[in-house]
NUGU-282480 format. One record per residue (C-alpha): residue in one letter; x, y, z; residue number from 1. Coordinates in Angstrom, 2 decimals. Example, Ala and Ser with C-alpha at 12.3 -4.5 7.8 and 13.67 -1.06 7.14 Angstrom:
NUGU-282480
<site r="A" px="12.30" py="-4.50" pz="7.80" k="1"/>
<site r="S" px="13.67" py="-1.06" pz="7.14" k="2"/>
***
This chain:
NUGU-282480
<site r="X" px="267.97" py="-17.89" pz="46.32" k="1"/>
<site r="X" px="264.24" py="-17.90" pz="45.66" k="2"/>
<site r="X" px="261.81" py="-16.83" pz="48.35" k="3"/>
<site r="X" px="258.14" py="-15.98" pz="48.74" k="4"/>
<site r="X" px="257.14" py="-13.00" pz="50.85" k="5"/>
<site r="X" px="253.67" py="-12.53" pz="52.27" k="6"/>
<site r="X" px="253.36" py="-8.80" pz="52.88" k="7"/>
<site r="X" px="250.64" py="-6.89" pz="54.71" k="8"/>
<site r="X" px="249.07" py="-4.47" pz="52.22" k="9"/>
<site r="X" px="246.75" py="-1.73" pz="53.45" k="10"/>
<site r="X" px="245.88" py="1.32" pz="51.38" k="11"/>
<site r="X" px="245.34" py="3.64" pz="54.32" k="12"/>
<site r="X" px="244.28" py="3.76" pz="57.95" k="13"/>
<site r="X" px="240.59" py="3.46" pz="57.08" k="14"/>
<site r="X" px="240.86" py="0.57" pz="54.61" k="15"/>
<site r="X" px="240.90" py="-3.08" pz="55.60" k="16"/>
<site r="X" px="244.22" py="-4.75" pz="54.82" k="17"/>
<site r="X" px="245.30" py="-8.26" pz="53.88" k="18"/>
<site r="X" px="248.38" py="-10.38" pz="53.23" k="19"/>
<site r="X" px="249.57" py="-10.49" pz="49.61" k="20"/>
<site r="X" px="252.12" py="-13.00" pz="48.28" k="21"/>
<site r="X" px="255.04" py="-12.12" pz="46.01" k="22"/>
<site r="X" px="257.73" py="-14.39" pz="44.55" k="23"/>
<site r="X" px="261.31" py="-13.17" pz="44.37" k="24"/>
<site r="X" px="264.12" py="-14.82" pz="42.42" k="25"/>
<site r="X" px="267.87" py="-14.28" pz="42.66" k="26"/>
<site r="X" px="267.85" py="-12.86" pz="46.18" k="27"/>
<site r="X" px="271.43" py="-12.57" pz="47.40" k="28"/>
<site r="X" px="272.26" py="-13.76" pz="50.89" k="29"/>
<site r="X" px="274.36" py="-10.59" pz="51.22" k="30"/>
<site r="X" px="271.33" py="-8.30" pz="50.85" k="31"/>
<site r="X" px="269.92" py="-6.65" pz="53.91" k="32"/>
<site r="X" px="266.24" py="-7.29" pz="54.57" k="33"/>
<site r="X" px="265.40" py="-3.76" pz="53.46" k="34"/>
<site r="X" px="267.40" py="-4.20" pz="50.27" k="35"/>
<site r="X" px="265.27" py="-7.25" pz="49.57" k="36"/>
<site r="X" px="262.18" py="-5.04" pz="49.99" k="37"/>
<site r="X" px="263.78" py="-2.51" pz="47.64" k="38"/>
<site r="X" px="264.13" py="-5.26" pz="45.02" k="39"/>
<site r="X" px="260.50" py="-6.23" pz="45.55" k="40"/>
<site r="X" px="259.43" py="-2.62" pz="45.07" k="41"/>
<site r="X" px="261.46" py="-2.32" pz="41.86" k="42"/>
<site r="X" px="259.71" py="-5.43" pz="40.62" k="43"/>
<site r="X" px="256.29" py="-4.03" pz="41.53" k="44"/>
<site r="X" px="257.04" py="-0.65" pz="39.98" k="45"/>
<site r="X" px="258.13" py="-2.22" pz="36.68" k="46"/>
<site r="X" px="254.90" py="-4.24" pz="36.69" k="47"/>
<site r="X" px="252.85" py="-1.06" pz="37.18" k="48"/>
<site r="X" px="251.82" py="-1.99" pz="40.73" k="49"/>
<site r="X" px="251.93" py="0.05" pz="43.92" k="50"/>
<site r="X" px="255.21" py="-0.48" pz="45.82" k="51"/>
<site r="X" px="255.15" py="-1.60" pz="49.43" k="52"/>
<site r="X" px="255.34" py="1.31" pz="51.87" k="53"/>
<site r="X" px="257.79" py="0.81" pz="54.73" k="54"/>
<site r="X" px="259.79" py="3.06" pz="57.02" k="55"/>
<site r="X" px="263.56" py="3.40" pz="56.93" k="56"/>
<site r="X" px="266.12" py="6.13" pz="57.38" k="57"/>
<site r="X" px="269.69" py="5.52" pz="58.52" k="58"/>
<site r="X" px="269.81" py="1.79" pz="57.69" k="59"/>
<site r="X" px="272.60" py="1.53" pz="60.25" k="60"/>
<site r="X" px="270.66" py="0.31" pz="63.30" k="61"/>
<site r="X" px="270.59" py="3.75" pz="64.87" k="62"/>
<site r="X" px="267.31" py="5.54" pz="64.15" k="63"/>
<site r="X" px="264.83" py="2.74" pz="64.92" k="64"/>
<site r="X" px="262.41" py="3.66" pz="62.14" k="65"/>
<site r="X" px="262.57" py="0.43" pz="60.13" k="66"/>
<site r="X" px="260.84" py="-2.09" pz="62.40" k="67"/>
<site r="X" px="258.47" py="-4.74" pz="61.08" k="68"/>
<site r="X" px="257.29" py="-8.12" pz="62.32" k="69"/>
<site r="X" px="258.99" py="-10.94" pz="60.39" k="70"/>
<site r="X" px="257.53" py="-14.43" pz="60.74" k="71"/>
<site r="X" px="255.84" py="-13.33" pz="63.95" k="72"/>
<site r="X" px="259.01" py="-11.91" pz="65.52" k="73"/>
<site r="X" px="259.72" py="-8.21" pz="66.00" k="74"/>
<site r="X" px="262.69" py="-7.35" pz="63.72" k="75"/>
<site r="X" px="262.99" py="-10.99" pz="62.67" k="76"/>
<site r="X" px="265.05" py="-14.03" pz="63.70" k="77"/>
<site r="X" px="268.15" py="-12.11" pz="64.82" k="78"/>
<site r="X" px="268.34" py="-9.74" pz="67.79" k="79"/>
<site r="X" px="268.99" py="-6.63" pz="65.73" k="80"/>
<site r="X" px="267.10" py="-3.95" pz="63.85" k="81"/>
<site r="X" px="265.30" py="-4.88" pz="60.62" k="82"/>
<site r="X" px="267.81" py="-2.88" pz="58.56" k="83"/>
<site r="X" px="270.71" py="-4.87" pz="60.01" k="84"/>
<site r="X" px="269.04" py="-8.22" pz="59.34" k="85"/>
<site r="X" px="270.50" py="-9.95" pz="56.28" k="86"/>
<site r="X" px="269.02" py="-12.50" pz="53.94" k="87"/>
<site r="X" px="271.64" py="-15.07" pz="54.97" k="88"/>
<site r="X" px="269.39" py="-15.60" pz="58.00" k="89"/>
<site r="X" px="266.91" py="-17.24" pz="55.61" k="90"/>
<site r="X" px="267.11" py="-20.21" pz="53.24" k="91"/>
<site r="X" px="266.25" py="-20.92" pz="49.63" k="92"/>
<site r="X" px="262.53" py="-21.59" pz="49.28" k="93"/>
<site r="X" px="261.55" py="-19.87" pz="52.51" k="94"/>
<site r="X" px="258.15" py="-18.23" pz="52.91" k="95"/>
<site r="X" px="258.50" py="-15.00" pz="54.89" k="96"/>
<site r="X" px="255.57" py="-13.19" pz="56.50" k="97"/>
<site r="X" px="256.06" py="-9.44" pz="56.87" k="98"/>
<site r="X" px="253.64" py="-7.37" pz="58.97" k="99"/>
<site r="X" px="253.62" py="-3.95" pz="60.63" k="100"/>
<site r="X" px="253.89" py="-3.50" pz="64.38" k="101"/>
<site r="X" px="250.65" py="-4.77" pz="65.94" k="102"/>
<site r="X" px="249.46" py="-2.49" pz="68.74" k="103"/>
<site r="X" px="246.39" py="-0.35" pz="69.26" k="104"/>
<site r="X" px="248.61" py="2.62" pz="70.04" k="105"/>
<site r="X" px="250.47" py="2.17" pz="66.72" k="106"/>
<site r="X" px="247.76" py="2.57" pz="64.05" k="107"/>
<site r="X" px="248.69" py="1.46" pz="60.54" k="108"/>
<site r="X" px="249.21" py="4.38" pz="58.15" k="109"/>
<site r="X" px="249.88" py="2.33" pz="55.01" k="110"/>
<site r="X" px="251.19" py="-1.19" pz="54.41" k="111"/>
<site r="X" px="254.09" py="-1.65" pz="56.86" k="112"/>
<site r="X" px="254.12" py="1.96" pz="58.08" k="113"/>
<site r="X" px="252.65" py="2.69" pz="61.50" k="114"/>
<site r="X" px="252.17" py="5.93" pz="63.42" k="115"/>
<site r="X" px="254.50" py="5.87" pz="66.43" k="116"/>
<site r="X" px="253.60" py="9.38" pz="67.51" k="117"/>
<site r="X" px="252.53" py="7.94" pz="70.87" k="118"/>
<site r="X" px="256.22" py="7.60" pz="71.75" k="119"/>
<site r="X" px="256.78" py="11.28" pz="71.00" k="120"/>
<site r="X" px="253.89" py="12.24" pz="73.24" k="121"/>
<site r="X" px="255.24" py="10.12" pz="76.11" k="122"/>
<site r="X" px="258.58" py="11.90" pz="75.86" k="123"/>
<site r="X" px="256.85" py="15.28" pz="75.59" k="124"/>
<site r="X" px="255.07" py="14.51" pz="78.87" k="125"/>
<site r="X" px="258.35" py="14.58" pz="80.80" k="126"/>
<site r="X" px="261.28" py="12.97" pz="79.02" k="127"/>
<site r="X" px="263.50" py="16.04" pz="79.30" k="128"/>
<site r="X" px="265.22" py="18.32" pz="81.82" k="129"/>
<site r="X" px="263.69" py="21.77" pz="82.03" k="130"/>
<site r="X" px="265.44" py="23.17" pz="85.10" k="131"/>
<site r="X" px="268.09" py="25.84" pz="84.64" k="132"/>
<site r="X" px="271.36" py="23.94" pz="85.02" k="133"/>
<site r="X" px="273.55" py="26.86" pz="84.00" k="134"/>
<site r="X" px="276.60" py="26.47" pz="81.83" k="135"/>
<site r="X" px="278.39" py="23.15" pz="81.43" k="136"/>
<site r="X" px="280.19" py="22.36" pz="84.73" k="137"/>
<site r="X" px="283.64" py="20.89" pz="85.02" k="138"/>
<site r="X" px="283.20" py="17.14" pz="84.58" k="139"/>
<site r="X" px="284.61" py="16.15" pz="87.97" k="140"/>
<site r="X" px="282.58" py="18.64" pz="90.01" k="141"/>
<site r="X" px="279.61" py="16.27" pz="90.31" k="142"/>
<site r="X" px="280.83" py="12.68" pz="90.53" k="143"/>
<site r="X" px="278.38" py="10.04" pz="89.34" k="144"/>
<site r="X" px="278.76" py="6.50" pz="90.72" k="145"/>
<site r="X" px="279.84" py="4.13" pz="87.96" k="146"/>
<site r="X" px="276.90" py="1.79" pz="88.53" k="147"/>
<site r="X" px="274.45" py="4.68" pz="88.08" k="148"/>
<site r="X" px="276.30" py="5.91" pz="84.99" k="149"/>
<site r="X" px="276.29" py="2.42" pz="83.46" k="150"/>
<site r="X" px="272.55" py="1.98" pz="84.08" k="151"/>
<site r="X" px="271.80" py="5.46" pz="82.71" k="152"/>
<site r="X" px="273.83" py="4.77" pz="79.58" k="153"/>
<site r="X" px="272.11" py="1.39" pz="79.06" k="154"/>
<site r="X" px="268.74" py="3.16" pz="79.18" k="155"/>
<site r="X" px="269.94" py="5.94" pz="76.88" k="156"/>
<site r="X" px="270.69" py="3.43" pz="74.11" k="157"/>
<site r="X" px="266.94" py="3.06" pz="73.44" k="158"/>
<site r="X" px="266.25" py="4.07" pz="69.82" k="159"/>
<site r="X" px="262.45" py="4.09" pz="70.14" k="160"/>
<site r="X" px="261.93" py="1.44" pz="67.46" k="161"/>
<site r="X" px="258.84" py="-0.04" pz="69.12" k="162"/>
<site r="X" px="259.97" py="-3.69" pz="69.07" k="163"/>
<site r="X" px="259.17" py="-3.92" pz="72.79" k="164"/>
<site r="X" px="255.55" py="-3.02" pz="72.08" k="165"/>
<site r="X" px="255.28" py="-5.36" pz="69.10" k="166"/>
<site r="X" px="256.73" py="-8.26" pz="71.11" k="167"/>
<site r="X" px="254.67" py="-7.73" pz="74.26" k="168"/>
<site r="X" px="251.45" py="-9.80" pz="74.40" k="169"/>
<site r="X" px="249.91" py="-6.89" pz="76.32" k="170"/>
<site r="X" px="251.06" py="-4.25" pz="73.85" k="171"/>
<site r="X" px="252.87" py="-2.43" pz="76.65" k="172"/>
<site r="X" px="255.47" py="0.28" pz="76.06" k="173"/>
<site r="X" px="256.83" py="0.04" pz="79.58" k="174"/>
<site r="X" px="260.38" py="-0.85" pz="78.52" k="175"/>
<site r="X" px="260.55" py="2.22" pz="76.28" k="176"/>
<site r="X" px="258.99" py="4.48" pz="78.93" k="177"/>
<site r="X" px="261.25" py="3.14" pz="81.67" k="178"/>
<site r="X" px="264.35" py="3.67" pz="79.54" k="179"/>
<site r="X" px="263.40" py="7.26" pz="78.79" k="180"/>
<site r="X" px="262.68" py="7.93" pz="82.48" k="181"/>
<site r="X" px="265.74" py="6.19" pz="83.91" k="182"/>
<site r="X" px="268.40" py="7.66" pz="81.67" k="183"/>
<site r="X" px="267.50" py="11.05" pz="83.17" k="184"/>
<site r="X" px="266.43" py="10.02" pz="86.67" k="185"/>
<site r="X" px="269.68" py="8.24" pz="87.49" k="186"/>
<site r="X" px="271.82" py="11.32" pz="86.84" k="187"/>
<site r="X" px="272.21" py="14.46" pz="89.02" k="188"/>
<site r="X" px="270.65" py="16.77" pz="86.41" k="189"/>
<site r="X" px="267.46" py="14.72" pz="86.44" k="190"/>
<site r="X" px="266.83" py="14.71" pz="90.18" k="191"/>
<site r="X" px="264.69" py="17.89" pz="90.61" k="192"/>
<site r="X" px="262.00" py="16.53" pz="88.27" k="193"/>
<site r="X" px="262.46" py="12.84" pz="88.97" k="194"/>
<site r="X" px="259.15" py="12.28" pz="90.74" k="195"/>
<site r="X" px="256.97" py="14.47" pz="88.51" k="196"/>
<site r="X" px="258.61" py="12.98" pz="85.42" k="197"/>
<site r="X" px="257.73" py="9.37" pz="86.19" k="198"/>
<site r="X" px="254.14" py="10.24" pz="87.09" k="199"/>
<site r="X" px="253.53" py="12.34" pz="83.98" k="200"/>
<site r="X" px="255.10" py="9.88" pz="81.57" k="201"/>
<site r="X" px="253.25" py="6.87" pz="83.01" k="202"/>
<site r="X" px="249.98" py="8.80" pz="82.80" k="203"/>
<site r="X" px="250.68" py="9.55" pz="79.13" k="204"/>
<site r="X" px="251.67" py="5.93" pz="78.48" k="205"/>
<site r="X" px="248.31" py="4.77" pz="79.78" k="206"/>
<site r="X" px="246.41" py="7.53" pz="77.98" k="207"/>
<site r="X" px="247.90" py="6.40" pz="74.65" k="208"/>
<site r="X" px="246.28" py="2.99" pz="75.07" k="209"/>
<site r="X" px="249.35" py="0.87" pz="75.73" k="210"/>
<site r="X" px="248.78" py="-2.22" pz="77.85" k="211"/>
<site r="X" px="250.08" py="-2.85" pz="81.32" k="212"/>
<site r="X" px="253.34" py="-4.63" pz="82.10" k="213"/>
<site r="X" px="253.10" py="-8.14" pz="83.59" k="214"/>
<site r="X" px="256.87" py="-8.82" pz="83.55" k="215"/>
<site r="X" px="256.77" py="-11.44" pz="80.79" k="216"/>
<site r="X" px="260.08" py="-10.21" pz="79.39" k="217"/>
<site r="X" px="259.35" py="-10.48" pz="75.65" k="218"/>
<site r="X" px="260.20" py="-6.79" pz="75.36" k="219"/>
<site r="X" px="263.80" py="-7.08" pz="76.43" k="220"/>
<site r="X" px="264.24" py="-10.31" pz="74.43" k="221"/>
<site r="X" px="263.28" py="-8.43" pz="71.24" k="222"/>
<site r="X" px="265.09" py="-5.18" pz="72.05" k="223"/>
<site r="X" px="267.89" py="-4.67" pz="69.51" k="224"/>
<site r="X" px="269.85" py="-2.63" pz="72.05" k="225"/>
<site r="X" px="269.53" py="-5.19" pz="74.85" k="226"/>
<site r="X" px="267.91" py="-2.86" pz="77.35" k="227"/>
<site r="X" px="267.47" py="-4.95" pz="80.53" k="228"/>
<site r="X" px="264.16" py="-5.69" pz="82.20" k="229"/>
<site r="X" px="265.32" py="-4.14" pz="85.46" k="230"/>
<site r="X" px="264.75" py="-0.65" pz="84.03" k="231"/>
<site r="X" px="261.06" py="-1.35" pz="84.62" k="232"/>
<site r="X" px="261.80" py="-2.29" pz="88.24" k="233"/>
<site r="X" px="263.55" py="1.05" pz="88.68" k="234"/>
<site r="X" px="260.57" py="2.83" pz="87.13" k="235"/>
<site r="X" px="258.24" py="1.08" pz="89.58" k="236"/>
<site r="X" px="260.42" py="2.13" pz="92.52" k="237"/>
<site r="X" px="260.42" py="5.73" pz="91.33" k="238"/>
<site r="X" px="256.67" py="5.67" pz="90.75" k="239"/>
<site r="X" px="255.89" py="4.25" pz="94.18" k="240"/>
<site r="X" px="258.18" py="6.85" pz="95.74" k="241"/>
<site r="X" px="256.44" py="9.66" pz="93.85" k="242"/>
<site r="X" px="253.00" py="8.40" pz="94.84" k="243"/>
<site r="X" px="254.05" py="8.10" pz="98.50" k="244"/>
<site r="X" px="255.31" py="11.69" pz="98.33" k="245"/>
<site r="X" px="251.92" py="12.82" pz="96.99" k="246"/>
<site r="X" px="253.21" py="13.83" pz="93.56" k="247"/>
<site r="X" px="250.24" py="12.31" pz="91.71" k="248"/>
***
């Protein structure tokens, strides 16, 4: 099929960017979206032009590095990662707009590449267990209720792609932050630092310039791993408990 892609081109963080149109012929419906971008870059390279910079790594929906906004939707028309989106989701003659994540805390590095270091700094603020837990215990020594284990696992599936931020009209990273807090706080190993963790990570979230959560729900709708909105409710409960205990 033939398509036209309007791609955000920006030389570097200090240069003003703009949308540039490119025509592509003979795009197979079996191509992934990133393979289509590979074809575009081959075309640009052969023409002596600068290829489009975009992030990707595993191309298996695991690492979360490939996210872009496609026709105004984080990751595109299917609830999946950009690398797992295929061109059969589009039609012959379509015009496709491709932009980087739009958030003040995710500055554009080049073209479709953004700096998501803010996520790393949120995790560094408390998304870990630092207490001495000793050697690995026998699995049945510390039973974990199934409901808690299920919720912890659901939170742990977060791949840090940033779609929640790109989809949120407030540019909030609360779904990401809540997932990284809850997958530790719901398990026995995470209890000693549960209160200090939520306070430190929320403080870092706000310091990075992310917006506040107003429970619109666009984040969970765009999340390729289906992380539920109630992880934010759990975060709020933990935060209120920590504040009441004077941990802030």
